[in-house]
N, C-alpha and C positions, 0 to 999 in steps of 0.2 A: 302486767308483767312486773314482778318485783326484782329489785335489783339485789340478786343472790349470785353465789359462785356457781350454782347450778346452772343458772340461765346466761351468765357469761361465759361459761364453758361451752352451751349450746350455740350460743351466738357466736363463739370463735370457730367452732367447727363448721357451721354453715357459711361463714366468712371464707375459711380455707378453702371450702368447696366451690365458692365463686371464682376462685384463682385457677380451678382445674381446666386445662385444655378441652377436656372430652366433654361436649354439650350435654350428654346425657346426665352426667355428674353435676354440671355448672348450672343449667337451666332451672332444675327443680329447687336448687338452694337460692337462687335470685327470686324465683317465684315466692319462696317460703318467706324471704325478707320482705318483700312487697307485702304479702299478705300481713305480716305482724307489725308493720310500721305504723299502723293507725291505733295500735294499743299505747295505752298511757305508759310512760317510763321507758319506751323503746329507745328514744334519743338518749335519756340518761345512760342506758345500760351500754350504749355506744361509747358515750363520754367516759364511763368508767373503764371499759376495755382499752381504748387510746390511752388512758393514764396509767395502765397497768405496765410497769417497767419490766416484768419479768415475762411478759407476752412477746411472741415472735415479732419482730419488727414488720414484716410483711403484713401480718394480721392487723397490726394496728395501723398501719398506712391504708389498708383497704377499708378499714373501718372508719378512718378519717374521710376517705373518699366518700363512702356510703354515707357518711354524716353529712357532708356538704351537699351531696345530690338530693338528700331528704329534705334539708333546709331549703334549697332551690325549688324543689317541687312543693313544698308545703306550706313554707313560712308566710309568703303572700297569699292572703285569701282572695281567691278569684270571685268577681261578681257572680252571685245566685249560688256558689259553692259552699258547702260547709267547711268549718275549719278542723283539718284533720289532726292538729295539734293541741294537747290539752293545755288549758290556761296555766297550770301549775308547771307543766313541762316547759313552756314558754318562759316562765319567770325563772326557773333553774338553770336553763341554758344559758341565759343572759348573764346569770350570775357566776356561772362557772367558766364561760366560755374564753374570756380574756385572760384569766390566770393560767389555764391550761394551755392556751395557745403559745404562752412565753416560756412554759416550762419544756414543752416538746421538742423534739428535734426538728430540724428545718423543713423535711419532706411533710411533716405532719403540720407544722406551723402555717405553711402556704395554704394548706386546705382550711385550716380553722380562719385564716385571714379572709380567705374567700367568703367563707360562712358569716364572719362578721359583718362584712360588707352587704350581703344579702340581706341580713336582719336589719342592719342599719338603714339600708334604703327604705325598709318599711317602717321601722320603729323609731329611728334617729330624726330629731331629738325628743320629740315628745313623750314616746314611750319609753325611753331609754336615756334619760337626761344625765345619767352619772357617768356615761360611757367616756366622755373626752376626759374628765377629771381623772378617772381609773386610769387612762392611757397615759395622762401626763405625769401622774405619780411616779411611774416606772422609768421615766427619764433619769430620775435621781439616782437608779441602782448603778449606773456606770457600767453595767453588763452590756457590751455591744450585741449580744445574742437577743436579749430581751429588748434593747432599743430599736434593732433592726426590725424584728417583730412588730413593734408598734408603729414604726415608720412604714413598714410594708402594709399594715392595716390601714392606717391614716390614707396612704396612697389610693388604696383599694376603695375606701369609703369617699374619698374627697374628689376622685378623678370624673366622677359625673358632672361636677361643675364645669366642666370644660365644655359640656355640649347640652345641658340642660336648658330650656328657655326660661327667661327671666321671669320671675313671679315674686309675688309678695312672701309667699312660703318659702322659696328658696333664699330670698334676702334675709328672712328671719333665721333660718338654718345657718347661713353662712356667718352671719352677725355672730350667732351663739359660738361658732366654732373659733373665730377670730378672737372673741374675747377671751377664750379659754385655752387657745392652742397657737396663736402667732407670737407671743412673746416667748413661750418655753421654746418654740421651733427656732426662734431667733438666736436664743441663748444657747440652745444644742448646737447651733451652726457656727456659732463663734467658739465653743468649747471643743467641739469636733476640729476646727481648723487649728486649734491650739495643740492638739494631741497629734497631729500630723507632723509639727515640729518635734514634740517630746519623742514621738517613735520613729523618727527618720532613719534608724538604722535597724529597724525591725521589719522586713519586708512582710512577714505575716499579719502582724499588727496593722500594718498600712494598708493591706488589701481589704481587711474588715474596715477601716476607718473611712478608706475612700468609698467603699461600698455605701456606707451610711450616708456620705455627702451625696451621693447619686439619688439615694431615696429622699434625703432633704430637698434637693433641688426638684424632684418630681411633685412633692406635696406643696412647695413654695409656688410653682407654676398653677397648681390646681386651685390654691387659695387666691391667685393673684388674677385669675382668667375672667371672671364675670366684670369686675371692676376693680380699680387700684384701691386697695384698702388703706385706711388712714394711717394705721400703724405701720405698714409696709412703705407708704410714702415717706413717713418721718424716720424710718430705718434706711433708707437707701443708701446713705452713707457707709453704713455696715454691709449691707449686702452686695452693692454693685461692685466697689473695689476688689472685694474677696471674691467674687464670681469672676470678673476679669483675671485675677491672679491664677485662680484655677485654670482657665484657658491656657494660661502660660508657664505654668510649673512645669518642670521635668522631673520625673520620678522614675529613674533608670531601672530601679528594682521591680517595678509594676509593668514594664514592657514585657510584651510576651512574644513568641515565636509562632503562634497560630496565626495564619494569614487569613481565617475566616471568621473566627468568633471574636468579637470586640472585647479588649481587656478592660478592666475596671476604669482607666484613664480615659480610654475612649468613649466608654459610657459616660463618664462624669462631663467631659467636654461637650458631648452630644446633648446633654440636658441642659448645660449652661447656655449654648447656642439658642435652644428652644425659649429658654427664659428670656434671655436678651432679644430674641425675634419678637416676643410677646410684647415687651415693653417698647420697642421700636415702633411696633405697629399701632398699639393701643394707647399708650401714654407717651406719645411723643415729646411733648413739652418736659415732662419729669425727667425723661431719659436723655434729652438733649446734650447735657454738659459731659455724659459718659459715653456718648456714640462715636466720637472719633477714636479714643482709645480701643473700643471694642471693634471697630471696624479694621483698626491695624492689626490686633490680635488675631482677629478671624481670617484676615488676609494671610498672615504669617503661617497660621494653621493649615490653610488651604495649601500653600506652597509646600509645606512640609510633608501633608498627608500623601501616602504612596497611594498606588492603584489597587492595593489588597482590598478584599471583599469587607475585612473586618472595619475599615475606615469609611464604610460607604452612608451609614447612618449618619457619622459625624460630617462628612463632607456634605450630605444632603442638607442637614440643619444649618451648616455654616453658609452654604450658598443661599439658602431660603432667609437667614438673617440679613446677607448682602441685598437681596430683592426687597425685603421690607424697608431697609433703610433707603435704599434707591428710590422708591417710589414716593417717598415723603419731600415736600418742598423744603423744609428746612435743613434738609441734608444734602441738597443739590450740589452744594460747593465740593463735597467729597468727591463727586464723580466726573465733573465737567470737563477736566484736563483731558484732551484726546490721547495723552500718553498713558493715563490712567485706564481709560477704555480700551485702548490697545494691550495693555497688560493684562486686562481683565478677560480679554478675547483669548490671547495668547497662552496665558498661564493657567488661566482657571477654566473658562468655558470649554475650549477645545479638548484639553486633557480628560474633563469629565464627561464630555460627550462621546469621547471615542469607545469603539466596540472592543471590549477586554476578552481575554480567554476565558474568563468566569461567565460571561455574557453568551460566548458561542456554547459553553457547556449546558447552559440552561435553554438557550434556544434548540440546540440538537437533542438533548435528553430528557427535557421537560418542557414540550412545546406549550402545553397548558398554562404553565406558570409564565411563560414568555407573553403569551397572548394576554393573561390577566393583567400583566404588567404594561403592556404597551398598547392595547387598544381598549381595555375595560378601565383603565385609569387606576388601576391599584398599585401603579408605580409612583404614588405620590412621596414616597420616602426614597427614591432613587436618585443617583448621581445626575442621570440623564434627564428627569423630570426638573429637579431643582434648577439645573443649569439652563434648562429650556425657559423656566420661570424668570429666571435673572436676566436672560436676553430679552424675554418680552417686555420685562419692566424697562430695561436700559432703551429698547427701542421704542417705547411710548414716549419716553422723556427728551430721549437725545437722537432721534431717528435718523437724520440725515447723517450725524457722525459714525453712529454704529452701523448702518447700512455701507457707508464707505470702507470702515475698517473691517468689518466681517465679511464684505463682499469680497475683499481681497483674498481673504483666507479660503473662501469658497471657491473662488475661481482656481485658485493654486491647487486645492485638492481635487477638483474635478479635472484639471489639465493633466495631473500627475496619474491619475487613474487612466485616462484615455492614452497617455503614452506609455503606460506600464502594460497594457494590453489586458487589464483586469486583475492583476496581481495586486494592486494599490486599493483593493475594494473596500478597506477600512476607511480610507479618506473620503471616498464617495459616500459612505454610509454616513459618515459625520456631516459631510456636506449637505446631504438631502435633509438630516435632522435639523440642522443650523437652519437650512431655508425655511422649514415649516415652521420653526419658532419665530423666526423673524417676520414671515409673512402674514401669520396669523393675528388678527386684530378682534376678534369676537365670533362666536357662533353659539349652536345649540347642539346637544346629543343627536336630535333627530336629523338636522340639516347638515352637519359639521360646520366648518368655518364658512360664515356668510359675509364676513368683513375683513379684507386683506390689504396690506399696505400698497399704496398705488406705486411705490418704488420697485417691486417684485412682479415680474412678467411670469405668472404662473403658466400660461398655456405655452410659453416658449420652453421654459424649463421642463414641462411635460413632455414635449415634443423631442427636445435634444437629449433629456437624461432619463426620462422615466419610461415611455414606451418602447425605447430600444432595449431595456433590459427585459421587458416582457415578450419581445419578439426573439429571443433567444431560443432556439429549438427545444433544449433540454430544459424542462421546467424545474430541474433540481440542481441546475447550475448556478452558482454565486446565489445561494437561497436568500441569504440576508438582504441582498440588493434587490431581489424579487419582492420580498417582504416590503423594503422600503418603498418600490414603486407603488404597490398596490396600497400602502398606507397613505401614499402622496395622493392618490385617485380618490380614495375613501375621505380623506379630510377634506379636500378641496372640491368635492363632486358639486357642490351648490354654485360654485364660480366658474368651473371649467365647461367650455362649449361643448357641443355636440360632435364637434370635428376633433375632439380628443377622446370624449367618453365613447363614441360609436364603434370606432376602431379597437378601443380597448376591450370592448365587452367579449367577443369572441375569443381574445386572449386571455382574459380571466376564466373562462369555461374551461380552457386548456390546462390552466394551472390548479383547477380542482382535482386533478390527477397527481399533483404532486404531493409531497410527504409533509408532514408535521405542520409546522407553523405556515409554509407556503400555502398548503390546502386550506387552512383555516382562514388566512387573510382572503384567498380568492373567493371563498364561500361568503364572508363576511362582507366584502366588498360589492359583490354581486348582489347581495340582498339588501344593502344600503342605497346602490344605485336603484334598484326596482323599486323599494319603498319610497324614495323620493321622487319617483318619476321621472329619474334622469336616463332612464334607459329607452324611453320612448318605444318606438316599435320593435326594439332589438329582442325584447322577450319573447314575442310571438315569432319573430323570423328565427330565434335560435331555441325555440323551446325543446325540439327533439334532442339535440346535444347537450343542453343545458340539464334538462331533467336525467337524461342518460348518465352524464357525468356524476351528478349529485348523489343518483342511486347507487352507482358504482362505489363511489367514495363510502357509501353508508354501509354497503356490503363487506367492505374491506375489513372490517372491525366486528369480531364476534364477542369479545369480552366486553359487557356493560360499562366497565370502569374506562374503556377507551372511546366510548362513543362521543362523537363531535356534535355539540350543539349547534354550531354555526352551519354544519351541513344540513341539519334537521330544520333549522329556522329559514335557511334559503329555499328548502323544499317548500316549505310552508308558504311562503311570500310568493314563490313562483306560482304555485297552485292557486293561491288566493288573488292573483293578478290574472291568469290565464282564465279562471271560472270554466265555462263550459267547453273552453278550447283545450282544457287540460284532460278531459274525458277519454281521449284516444289514448292516453298514457297511463291511466289509471288501473286499468284490468292488470298489466303486469307488476304495478307498484303495490297493489292493495296486499297481496300474499306476503310481501316483503314486509310492510309495515306490521301486518298482524304478527308474523314471525318474531320481529323485532319487540313488539308489546309483551309476548309470551317470555321472551328472554329478559327484559328489564324487570318483569314483574317478580322474577326470582332475586334480583339484585338491584333494587332503584337506587343506584348510588349517584346519578346525575339529574339532579331535579329539573335544570333548564332543558335539557334534552328531552326528559320525560314528559314535560309539559307540552313542547312543540310537537312531540310525537303524538298525544292525544288530541291537540288541536288539528294536527294533519288530518288523523283518521276521522275526526268530527267532520271537517270540511270535505273530505272526500266521500262520505256516507252522504252528507246534504246534496252534493252534486250529482251524484250517480243516481241517488233515490228521485231526486227531482227530474232527471232525465227518464228513469225507469222505475216507477213506484214497486214493482215487483222485485226489485234487488234488495230490498229490506230485508227479505228472508235470508237471502245469501250472508248478508252482513251479521245478522243475528247468529246464523249457523258458524261462522267464523269466529267470531267475538265472545258469545255467551261462555263457552268452555273456560276462555281465558279469565273473564269477568268473575266467573264461579270459582276459579282456582284464587283470585284475588281476595275475594270474600272470605272464602274458606281459610285461607292463610293469614287473614288480618291484615294485610299489606296496608297499614294506616295511610301511608303516603298517596296511594292509588284509590283509595275508597271514595274520596270526593269526585275524582274524575269519572269512576265507573258509573257514580249515581248520576252524574250529568249526561254522560254518553246513553245510560238507559233511558234517561228521559227524552232525547233526542229521537233515539230509535222508536219508544213508544208513540211519540207524536207523529213521526212519519209514518209508522205502521196504521195510526189513526183508529177510531172506534171500530171500523168494519173489519179489522183484523189483518190490515196491509193490502198493499197492491197486489200480492201473490194470490190471495185467495186459497181455497181449498184445504186439504189436509196439512199442508206445510204452514200455512198461515195460522192455522187452528194450533199447530204444535208451538209457534212463536207465541201466540196467546196465552197457551197454557204455562209457558216459562214465566211470562208477567204475573198470572195469578198465582203461581207458586212463590213468586218472589216478595208479594204484597204483604203477607204476614210478617216477613223478616224485617221489611222497611219500616214497619210501625212498632216493632218490639223496642222497648226502652233501651237496651244496650247501645244500639248504634247511634242514639241521640245523646249520649254522654259526652260524645267527642264533639267540640267544639268545630273543629274543620267539618264534620259531615253535615251540620244543621242545615246550612243554605243548599247544599246539594240535594239533601233528603227533602227539604220542601218543596224544591224544583220538581223532584220526583213524584211527589204526592199530588202537586197540581198537575202534572202529566196525566196521573191516573184519573184524576177527576175530569180533564178536559177530553182524554181519549178513550178511556174505558170505564164510564162513570158506573156502569152495572156492576163491575168488579167491587167497587167502594161500596155500594148501596147494598151489596148482598152481604151482609153482616159486618162490613168493616167502618161503617159511618161512625160509630161510637169510639172506635180506636183513632181516627182521625180528629174527632172533637177533643179527644185525650190529649193528642199532641198539640193542638191549637191551645188547649188550657195551660199546658207546661210552657209552650213559647211565650205567651201573653204574660205570664208571670215572671219571666226574666227580662232584666234591663237590657242585656245584650242581645236577646232575641225576639223582643215585641215585636218588631216590624215585620219578621218573618211570619209570626202569627197572625197579622194582619192580613198579609198577602195570601195566606193558606185560606182564612175564612172568607175573604172577599171573593177569592177564586170558587169556594164552594158555594156561596150565595149566588153567585154569578151564573155558574153552569148548572147548579141544581134546581135554583128558582124557590119561589115561594111554598110551593105544594110539598117539597122534600123537607125545607129548611125550618118551616114555621114552628113545629113543635119544639125547636131548640133554641128559638131566638131570644126568650126571656132568659135562659141560662146565659147564653153568650152575652147578653147586655150586662147581666149581674156580675159576670167575671171581669167585663172591660171597667165598670165603675168602681168594682173592689179595687182593682189595680191602681186605678186612677186616686183612690183616696189613700192608698198605702204608700205610693211611691210615683208623684208626679214629676217625670223627667221631661225635658224638652222634646226628645225622640218620641217619646210615648204621646205626648200632648199632640204633636204634629200627624203621628199616625192615627190616633183617635179622631181628630178632626176630619182629616180625610176620608176615614172609614165610614164616619155617621154620615158626611156628605155623600159619598157614594150610595149609602143605603137610602138616604132621602131621594136621591136621584132616580134611583131605580124602583124601589117599592113604595115611595111616597114619604112625603114629611109628616103628614097626619098619623100615618102607620108608626113612624119613627117615634113622634111624641107619645103616642098612646103605648108602645112598647117599653120606652123607658121609664114613663109615669107607671107602669105596671110594676116596675121593680120598686120604686118608691114614689109616692105622690109627690108632684111638683118637681122632681128631679129633672127634668128637661129644662125647665126655665133656669134652674140654678146651673146647670151645664152651660147654657147659653150666656147667662150672666156672668160666672165666674172663669168659664174656661175659653168659650168660642171668642167671645169678644175681645178679650185681652189678649189671646193668643194666636186668633186667626192668621196674624202677619207672620207668624213664625214658620207656617207651613211651607216647604220648600219643594222643588222637583214639579215639572211641567203638569204631569197626571194629577199629583197629589193635589196641586193648587187648583187645577181644574174641577176635581172632585169636590173640593171644599166649596169653591164658588158656585157650582151648580146646585151643590147640596143647599147652600144658603138661599140661592134664588127659589127654590123649591119650597124653602121654609117661610120665606117672605111671603108667598103667595098661597099658602095652605090655610085651611080654615080654621086651624088651633090659632094662629096668629091674628086673627080678627078680633079677639077679645081676650081680657084676662092679662096675665103678666107678660106673655109673650107679645101682646099689642104694644105694652109699654116699652118693650124691647126692639120694636120693629124698627125705628129710625136708627137707634145705635147700631143695629145689625147691617143695616144698609149701609152706614158710614163706614163701618170696617169691612165690608165687601168692596167698596169702592177703594178703600186705602190698599186692600189686597191687589186690585188690579193697577193701581198707580204708584204703588212704593215697592221699593225691592225688600226682599225677605228680611225679617227681623233676625239677626244672628246672635241676640242675647240668649243666656241660659238660666234655667231655673235652679233654685237651691237644692233639688234632690238629684241634680246630674251628677254623675260620676264617671270620669273617662278611665278606662284600663287601658294603658300603654301597651303595645304588642311585646315589648321587651319585658314587660312585668309577668307576663304568662309564665307560671313556674314549670320547670322541667321542659322535656322536649315533647311537643305535640306538632303533628302534621298540620300544615296550615291550608285554608281553603284557598283555592286558585280558581277564579271562574274561566270557562273555556268560551272564548268569545265565538267560535265557530259551533257551539252547541247551544247557543241561547235560542230561546224558543221566540217565536214571533211575539212582538210586544202590542198586544190588542188594546184598544181603547173602549173600555164598555161603555163611554158615554160618548160615542161618535156622534151620536143623533144631535149634541149641541157642539159643533166644532168650534163656536167662538162663545165663550162664557159672557163677554160683554153686551153682543147682540141678543143673546138668550134673556140676560137681565131685561134689556129695553123692551123686547115682544112679551116677557112675561108680565112686566108691570103695566104694559098697554092692554094686556088681556084682562089683569085683574081690575083696572079701571072700567072696563066695560061690564065687568061682573058685578062689582060693588061700587058704583059711581061715587066721586067726591071724597072716598077714603084716603086713596093714595095722594092725590095733590097736597093735600092737608099735612099728612107725614112728611112728605118729601120737602115742604116748606120749612120744617124744623132743622134741615140739614144747613150747615154752615155754607157760605158762597162757594169755596174752592170744590167742595163735594157736588153741591149742585150744578156747577158748571161741568164738572166731569160727567155726571149723569146725563146732562143735556147733550154732550158731546155723543153718547152712547145711542140717546133716543133719535138724533139727528141721522147717526150714520146707519141706524135700523129703518128709517123713514117712519117712524111712529112718534105719537105725542101722548102726553097724560092728559086725561079729562076728567 
């Protein structure tokens, strides 16, 4: 694609069509752009179009978004994938993008900034060493449109330093950045502060200048996160007093009337509090001189901040700062005074725990968002969570004082609620929230709070203030307190006795019939009580009303966007606990589940709900077919049309689930055509036969998410319908194996597939292909020797030796190249055996080594010389933990690095096949070694003791233990 006016006009036309609301116009244009993006100069054309001042702004912005997404999809080259961007295009993009970004309008600039950070994550600094110097040069322009563009890009580029693990590569990158960026950033900070004074009478200029300070603080935070850089430590006298001043400065012209959106001053103070929290937490000694004035400033800030939503992030960060300071011993003196603690409780904590009108709006109108904040933990930046964290920190260090002071407020709020007849419910909500914060001392996500303060009587509070709320006959009366009560039971479920939880169980079932948050909390609490074993026999006792309520709640919503994942998860947990006792209820439930699947397949917008739905269907199939094998046909009849629609419509999110469920149905049907028999069963079998050619077609294997599920399905065909594979599809299966084994990402799946084929088909079928299989395996070993591949190869060859015989394995490998098996033993098996992990894999490797020690080929030649080292390595495998070190060819692809959107694979726990041990004949490899060596002694007397004598003392002692345990000896 040449950069011509004609091509630019064509590209602009297609971009215009992508904005058309008519899918018949929009989709063909999107498909065209997807098709041409692999052409050289495509990205350069986009950049030229974005740079055309006379082009429509909507077209330019659309082009910028398309460009950013193109970079996101294609710039990082995934393992085993080809580079879709021509090298000259990569160089041109990097030479143009910074300049283009800085001259573009802000809407385009933001897209370019994101693109720079994506490129930088892959290329910076090694392949883009001039980026920082090019950015720093622009600071001298004095143009804040340009400067803010650079700062925005710097923030986008450096913010990953906040969450990346420490490594030498990361240190080197940060060192490079600091050497080139720390001083210019500091100089810019000082110069920008100076401009706030010079332009004090110009509100428009001040807004831009203070916006720059917000970005400077973001970059400062990122550069200081991993460790305190020497430059910034030396410059604390410049940074800290000025940051403190920014907390205190009052700029009336920047105040806004908007109660929801933070203004630039709120944003700046929020960032300053975050920087102060970082220093207070991580650089305690260096920050100590500045801590008292910062605490005073933050305290004043909290007292002056209103309850409006626009202050939420600021108040949250301010409270977090106080919590970080309070947990450090060196700052204890700032909080020890009871008057100070009382003031914190009355003036800071309680006001920020109180339920506001804006909270009620979210609770009522957006229950999903409320649930995300309150029980999923996404409320890390809310006032309530920050206030709770401060309370917990203070309670750890000043427990008795805090309990006494806060206890008085809790009692007062609860008394006021009782006296008001329920109208003062906001106080009780605050009290319950405060009690939860005060009492919790530690716990886990699975078990809730497991350690609580001995000063709080959890059971008494539950009896007096929690259960009464759930006993109110109207499940939607005072819904916030209903939610508080259920959250209390959920939080302290591991510490509350049966006399509290048992009577609560039927009350919770009743509340599944509530609305919004109440329904969700009821389902969530029930699921967690059942999962943790806290429901006792209540699940079976209340099974009928429980499942009736849950399925009724499920039927309430017809729009997939309104489906409740907690209801679905509670159904799954209930059925999983009841197992066979759930069968009487499944007859009515399964049509509803199938109907739901058909609905969500058209709009798969709730991934967690969808996953639990597939799990529930898989579990139901397993339970019913176990009880009635003929029922598999009914399931196939109900589900196959839905599966067909999913596959035909290319619903990417659901395809891995469909392949797993097809595997389950195929295995349950079995090689005999299923429990039903007759014509119906034959029809089901024909459906699988028709499916097989599609499953081995290359197109499906291009998507990473499909691979594991497809391998599972191929293995199900091998196990349950071998004749379908042998009737003309064996070469296709071997082709899939060849593709998998060549991939660093999927080589383990290749081993799983070929091992299944060898185990199920046997020597008679696989013998003609074995030499080619071994050739492929050793070619991959020589071209890319990763730890994962070596583990898989050792386990696979051990499995082959254990099942086909070690002598056969030696002959087969040596037929590929003379003497290659001895080289494999010396260079791979001996040094890397300890790296094998996984119970079945280690067993396969161990049994294979035993067979190798006792084979004819090991009695002479090079293998005889390696006999004692091999025995030593095998004993080490038994006695030592797996070696976790890695090999030079290892390359780890982070999930976040995957370019563009791709559906992710999620295993269905309820659709897993039975884990068969192909080496069940040797249950204990140590005993198998002892008995095999004793048998070898009888076969070739005198050889084994001499070789064993060459072992060092610890290995001989370990071997002697195996022999004694097996009741044999070497002679």
